[in-house]
Structures are given as structure tokens and as C-alpha cells.
C-alpha positions, 0 to 999 in steps of 0.5 A: 174285521171287515169294517176295520179294513175298509176304515185303514185307507180312510184313517191313512189318507186323513193322517198323510194329509196332516202330515203333508201339510205339517211338512209343507208348512215347516219347510216353507216357514223355516229353511232350517227346520230340516237341519239335523245333528246327530250325537257322536256316541254309539251305543255298544254292549260294552263290559260293565264298570266293575270289568273295567276295574279289574282291567285297570288293576291289570294294568296297574299290577303289570307296571308293579311286576305283580305276575301272579295277580295279572295272571290269575285275574286274566285267567278269571276273566277269560273263564267268564265266557264274557262276550261283552266288548272292550276297547282296543283303541278308539274305533275298534273293539273286541270280546273281553276273552279275546281282549283278555287273550291279547293281554296274556300273549303280550306278557313278558317271558316270566309272567308268560311262563307262570300262566302257562304252568297253570293252563298247560295241562288242561290245554294239551289235553283239550288239544289232543282230544280235539286232533284225534277226533278232528274236532274243530270246535275243540281246537277252537276252545283251545284258542279261545280259552288258552291262546298263549299256552303251549299248545295254542300255536299247535292249534292255530296250525291244525285249524289252518290245515283244516280250513285249507283242506275245505277251501275256506282260504280266508280262514286258513290264512287267518290261523297261519298269520297268527302264528307268526310274530308280528311287531308291536303296535306304535303305542306298545299296546297289544292290538294283534291277537296273535301267538307270542313265541312259537317253536313251530317251523316258521318256513313251514308256516309261511310256506303254507301262506304262499301256498294259500294265496296261490290256491285262492287266486291272489296272485299278487299277494302270493308274489309278495309273500314269496318274495319275503319267504325267499328273503327269509328262508332261501334254503328251507326244505319241506314236503310239497306234492308228496316229495321233499323239495326246496320250498321257495323253488317249489312255491315259485314253480307253482305260482308260475304254473297257476296262471294257466290254471282254469278259473271257477266260473261264477255260478249261473244263478243270481240268487241274492242281492249283488249276486251272491252272499259275499256281495261280489257277484259277476256274471260270466258272459258278456251281452250285446242287447238288441231288441225288447224280448219281453216286458212286465209291468211293476207298481210304483214305489212311494217316494221318500220325504226327501225326494227334491234330490236322489243319487242314481235314480229318479227323485220322485220314483225310486228304482227299488226292484232287484230281480233275481235268476234262478234256473230259467226263471226271473224272480222279483219280489214287491211290496206285497207280492212275489213274481216269477216269469220265464227269461226266454218269453216273460210268460208265467212261471207256472199257471196263468199269472206271474204273481206266484204269491200275494199278501192276503191282505192286499188291497188294504195294505198296499196303500199303507206301504209308506207314510208319506213323511218317511226318510228312505224308500222302500226297497225290494231284495230276496234270497234263493237258497236250496229251492226256496225264496226268502224275502221281507215283504209288507210294511216297509217302515221300520222305525216310527216317531215314538209319539206317532198316532198313525197306526203303522203295520209291520213287515214280515218275513216269508219262505216260499218253496219254488219247486212246489210253484212258490207255495208258502212254507212260513211267514214270521212276524217280528216281536213288538218293537222290532222290524225286519230289515232286508232279505235274509241270507241262508247257510245250512239250516240257518236263516240270518237277517238284520233287524232294527229295534225302535228306541229312544235311539234306533238299534241294530240287531242280528237274528237267526232263524230255523230255515225248516220252521221259521223258529228263532234261534237267537238274536244278537243286539249289535249297536245303536245310534241316533238317525237322521230321522231324530225320533220325528219322522218315519223311516225305511231302512233295508240293511243286508247282511254279508256272509262268508265262511262261517262269519256274518258281516254287517254295515249297520249304517249307525256308525259301526261295522260288525263281524258276528259268528254265524253259529252262535251270534256272538260279535267277533269284532266291531269297528266304529267309524268317523260319522257324518253328524250334521246334515239337511233333510230337505237336501240330504248329501249324497251319501245318504242315498246309500240304502243298499251298500252291504259289506262287500267281501273279497278275499279277506277285506271288506269294502264298506260304504256306510250311509252315515259317512262320506267315505269308502273304507277298507277293513281287515275281515279277520280282525276288524283293522281299518286298512284305508279310507278315502275322503269324501270324493266318493260320497255320491258312490251309492253301489258297490258293484265288486272288487277283482284285481286290486280294484273296487268298482263303485257307482252312483252319479258316476263310475269309480275305480278305486285301487284296493292294493296296499300301495294305492290306499283307496286312491281313485284309479279312474273316473267317469265321466271326468267332466261335469256330467252326472248321468248315473241311473240305476245299478250296474253290473260287472259281466264278461270282464266288462262293467256296464253302467246305466245312464240317463242324459239330459240333452236340449231337446230330449232325454236319452237312457243309454248303458255304457260299457267299459272294460274291467281292467283298463276303465276304456269305454268299449261300446254305448248302447242306446236304450230309446231305439230298443222297443216301443215305448222307449226302454228306460235305463234302471237296475240291470241283471245279465242272464243267458245272454240277455239283459234284464232292466228293472225300471221303476215300473217295469221289468225289461228283457232285451235279447242278445244281437245273436239270438 
């Protein structure tokens, strides 16, 4: 074993030298050698041809009004429980079962009556048993197996009440909205998986929608819903707050009072990338940094192949570190180690060393972290949940050329017990052909992580592991597509999942965004988007630097900035419908900092306020700077109703690093913080974390903590 380990650095050095010579020769001899063209198609787990034939027969039978055959065929397809995908339109896919339920709900009255004669007895039994037992799973079964039955709307109402009671406002809204009749799509095809003809009191259902928005804090939406309610049901009465009231008046009074309700503060800790599992974290406190409190050195990261340009970071030295805050500790991960220091003074969290975990092979693998001819830089993220830290360490390569002779190792997942000073609980290596992407997310006893499989086309998967043992519970294929590597270069990707309620959201950067059931792993919906199919590896378009743009979830909407598109998309989180998309004016937005108050804050070389309301449709409300300068340098943060934007500006005689502080609502510049004068050596800009009145900056080679001016 010892002799093998000694040989690895030598073999790798020889291989890198050969690759570097080949790359240089290719670049010099043919400028077009870096051009790539991606296939238009995206590989999905679609239903097979036999099912497509049956669905085509259903369409023919519908035209011929053969109701019994239509009903029986759709019933049989629902009962198969097939979760493979069917296209609702050019861009959106749902499971076969959901698609058939949509078809059944769209049947004409005489055919719907025939269907209900066959399924109502079983649906009623399922519904009554579930209600009696308070069984949410049983109610979901009614919807999945018999949505269009006479009991489907009752099940939706009960599910909405359960979700509202536990504070899952997005799920409550989704269940209530499905009861309300929707206008048909422009092409007449069913696109909304709703209930066809409820006999429930629609005033009561719409009142619940207004109440849901008020409790969620979505006051603009509540105002619009209340106006619609007053138009449709001005005299409706019902019980609210334990008494019989005029619903419109009572809801208006509640909405007026809600402005004074105390808002739940953000969590004190910052426990994953972007702060929380919805990737929409905020810091409650503002910060006014003065002098350096402490500094901790970090290993530099090898630059990616296309290091001739970069967005919001140095081309030759990526800003790859994203520290976390847990209790009074600042914690970071790197390629082969995990570190933890006290926020107060930068001293080691435990013992004499800041490193709480080190790869046992450190010293032999550290130089093998990324082959030189790799697209994408190594990135380092982690997640802390219930006192445990979860991270991907080891090799950053997630895709290799099929014919490569260079032995590339694997990244792996670790789980450390922070209550036991970072003791290793388990370590997981991926199956052959698979690679772990970024850090996992955790819910209960489930650990969810994005995975990539090397194939003719790279494939995106999501896997679930047991949080206690590390044993795999399930793994779900999502999609596959070409990437700019084209099977010629190595790739280093770091896709992160987003989690809200019981749904996982995944921006694959492979032409698709997907929602998956956190419990079972089945795909709920999958939405394609137009990919950028052409480019140049040596001069990549800015959007290809979006390595850390997981879906940002905010009150029922996903905001997505895929690496393979210059656009920013807003997607309905319940259905996968694209609500709006921008043009290419945001192609350098490589960070989604947060969403609030009908705005999405994005940054790259510049800082953007993007209108998220229905009337804005992704229109840029503000941009800074509005001139030719492009100073963005690192990932900013939203703190104390302010946006902190790190910047590096080249002046005629020197380079100046600053942090610009803007008002979150008005985009007004409130303060400029010059970093060079905060310490010696000068403080650099980088990825920001606000913690306890202090500002932590992760540069390319150190963590720097600035104490507040009032401390």
C-alpha cells in the first residue's frame, strides 16, 4: 500500500503535464477547438411505447364518445402505479398516474358519472377510514388513486386543513386551490390537476385561501385574494375564531391586524449553503465591521480549465469556501478536512487544532484533488442538522472522460458528531460509476443528496440515506443530458438540493428542474427549459459559472438560475408550470441571494433586484452599478434589511476591495465599507457570513472575521 501511495502523485504529475501540453497545443493550433454544441434532447424516464399507444387510443375513444372504454383504460393505467413520466406539454412532465387523473377530471359529465359509479364505493371507504384515523397518507391515497371520484374534493379539503394546522402553508394552498374550478387551457388540454365539479362551499374554500396567505405573511397575495373573495362572496358567512361572522369583513379585519403581528425571526445559526434548506436564508442583525478579530488560513483551490475568465471571483483562484455558523462556532469544509473555530476569538473549537476531521489519506490525495483539465472548480459546502455535520469530501471530480487513463478517485460523504468534538460517525463511498455532488440536506432520519452518474450522457440522480447508519434507502434517476465537457474533459460539479415540507427540488443544470417526494423519491413533476446549446470552453458565457445555484424556494415559487441557460426562471412549486422567465440580461447572475417582498436579489458582476410579482414577470427593477463597471467579487448576503455586496475594483494605481451596503427594499446605497484599511495584510472581499454582529469573509485562502464597531 505504501509504495502505491508514493507512486500516485508521480503518475498524476506526469498525466497533468501531458494534458496541459495537449490543451495548450489544441488552443494554439485551432481556436475553434474549444467550441461545443449540445444535443437538444434531455433523457427522461418516460412511459414506454405500449403506454403511449394506450393513451393515443384514449384520445381516439374520447373523440368517438366511447366512455366505458375511456374510463376503463384510464382506471387501469392509474392502478398500475406507474411513476414514469408523460408530457403535459412541450416543457412539463408529470407521472402517468397524475396524467390519467387529469384526463379523468376533464371528462364530460356523462363519462365522469360512469367513472364515479365504479370508483366511489372504494373511494368513500378510503376517505372515511383515513378521516377517522387522522391518516394523512390515506387521504393522499384517495387523491392519487381516485382524485375525480365524488370524495376527491373532500380529501383535498381535509388535507388542506391538516397542512394549515401544522403550518405548511404552501401545501395547504395547493390542496385548497385544487378544489376551485379552473378555466380550461387555451389548447383545451388538461394542464391543471384540479377537481372537476365540487359541491363544497366555495366561499369556505376561498376564505381558507385568504387565511392561509395571511398566516404565511403573504400580505400582497392576501389582499388580492380578499378582493376576489369580496367580489364573489360578499355576503358569505361562516365560523372564524369560534364565532359566526361575515367572512369578508372578518378576513379584512384580520388582514389589517396582521401587519402588526410579530414576525418570526430567522434562525440564529447558518447551517447550510444559503442559510437554510429552502436556500433563502436571511440574517436578522445588521453589521458595521471595524477591525480584524481573527484570521485562519485555508488551502488554495486549483483553478478550473476555463480559467481565462470568471464571474465574481478570481479566474485563477476560486472562492470555493462557504462557512457555517453553529452555536458559537464557525465551521468550514475543504477538500480533505473540516475545521471549526470559536466565533469570538478564532481559537480552535476543541483541543489545539482548528481541524476537527482530516482525511486519513491526506498527503497523498490532496494533490490529486482535481486534474488540471477539469471544467468547473471544486466547491465546499456542508449541512449541520441535529448536532451533526454532513459534507462531501475527497475528489471533486464528478465526471471523467470514458477513455481516460488517469486514475481519478472518488468523493465521499461523511457524518460528524459535533457534540462529540467532530467524531466520525460514518463515511459513505458512492457505487461504481456514481459520484456525490454537493453537501446533503437532512430531514428527520433522511439524508438527501444529489448524485451524478458518468455515462454516455451525464445523469442526475437523487439519493436518500439513513441519517443514523448511512445505509441507502432509495435512489431516483431524474434526467440525463450533454454537458460542455462532451466526454473529453473531466468535470467538477456541485449541485445542491432544495427542501421544503415534504418535497425535494432539484436544479440539475442538465436542462431540467424536478420536484420529488421526500418520502418515496418518486418524481412529482419535471420541467424542461430552453438550454444554451452552443459555446466556447476557453471563453465560456457568464452563466456557465453558475455552480452553486440550487432552486430558491419562497412561498410556493421556485426561482431557478440554471448553468446551461442565460435566463432566470420562476416556477410554480406545486405544478412545475413556468410562471415567467427573463432574457439574457441576467446571464452573469451566478448567485441567488434571497427572495422577499416581491423581489429576487441576484448577483454576479453586478447586483440585481428582480421583480417577482405577477405584474413584473422578472423585470429588473434595479441594477448596480448601472455603468460599465462590473465589480462583483464573492457571494453577498442579506442581513438586517440590507444587501451586502462584496466587490473588487481596479483603480488606476491600485485594486480596492469593498463591501457595498444597500437597502433591501429601495436599493438605495446606504454605506460603503473599505476593507483594505481593516487590517494588515489588507482584508480581501469574498463570500460573506454575518454572525453575532461580526462579518466573516471567506477568501480564496483564509477566513477573516471583522468585529463590529460597537464591540
